[in-house]
N, C-alpha and C positions, 0 to 999 in steps of 0.2 A: 372724267376728262370733259372739260367744257368744248364746246365747237371753236371756242374764239383760241384758248389757249392750243391744241390742236393745229392749228392750223397756224399761230404764231410759230411753234415749234416744227413745222413740216417746213413754213417761209427759212427760217435759219435754218432747216438741215439743208436744204435746195441750194440756196445760195453760197453755202458755204463747200457743198457739195461741187457744184457750177466754179466759184469762187477760187479749190484748189484745182482744175483745170487748166482753168482762167493764168492762174500763176503758173505752171509749167509751160504753156504753149506760147505765154505774151512776155511774160515776164521774167523766163527764163530759170526758174526756181526747176530744183531735184525733181525729177520722173518720181520720186518718193515720197512726192507730197498727193498724188493721184490716191493709193492705200488710204489714211485718211477721209477724202473726197467719195472714194468710192463707197464707204459704211455710211459716210453722212445721207449720198443720196438711195443708200437702200433702207435709211433710216426715214430718210423724208417719203418714200413710196410708205412703209408701213404706216406711218404716222397719220396717212391719207386715209389708209383702211378705215379709221377709229372714229372717222366724221361718221353721227348718224346721219343718212340719208338716204333714200327712196333709190334714188340711178348715183351713179358716177360722174358719169357728166355735169349733174347740177352741183356736186361736190365741189367737182373740181374747177366750175367754173367762178362757183363764189369766195375760191381757196384763191384765183387770179388776181381779185383785189387785194386782199391780204397779203398776195408774194409781193405784188408793187413797190406796197408804202413799205412794208420790209425791206423790199430793194433801195430805197433813197436812204429807210434809217442803217442797213449799209455801207455807202454809199460815204454817210457820214461819219457816221462812226470807225471805220475801219479805213477809209481809203482816204478820209480827213476833206472830201469836200462836199460844201454844205450845198443841199437842195436849192432851189431859187424858188420863187413865189408858184410859176406853173407849175415847178416838180409838185408843189402842197399840194394845191390847186388838183393837178391829174389825179394823184393820191386819192386825194376828198373826193371825185368823184369816183373812180373808183372803187373803193368803200362803200358808197352809195348805194354804188351797182349790186355790189356783193351780198350787202344788207337786203335789199329787194332780191334778190333770189331766195339766199334761205329763210326768208322771215313772209316772202308773198304767200299769199291765202292759195292754196294749191284744194283742187275738187277731189272730195276723195273716193 
C-alpha cells in the first residue's frame, strides 16, 4: 500500500468513527452508532501503523494534513456543506506541510 492510500483510508476511518460519536451525542442517534464507530477508530489506528516511517510522530504529523483535507471532503459529501475558499486554502496549506514532512531530506 502506498502511504497516500494508507493516509486516506486512515482519515476516512477516523472521521467515520468520530462522526459516529457526534451522531450519538449531538444528533441524538442511537448508542448503537458507537459499535461501528469504535471499530472504525480501531481500523484508523491500525492503518497508521502501516506507514513506512522511522518515527511515529513524523507519520502522525504528516497524516494531519491529509486528515484536514479529508474532513472537508466529509463536510461536503456527507454533511452537504460545501467548503469555501478559506477551507480549500487551509487544506492546501496543510497538504503542502504534510508533503514537506514526508519528502524533506533527512540526515542519515
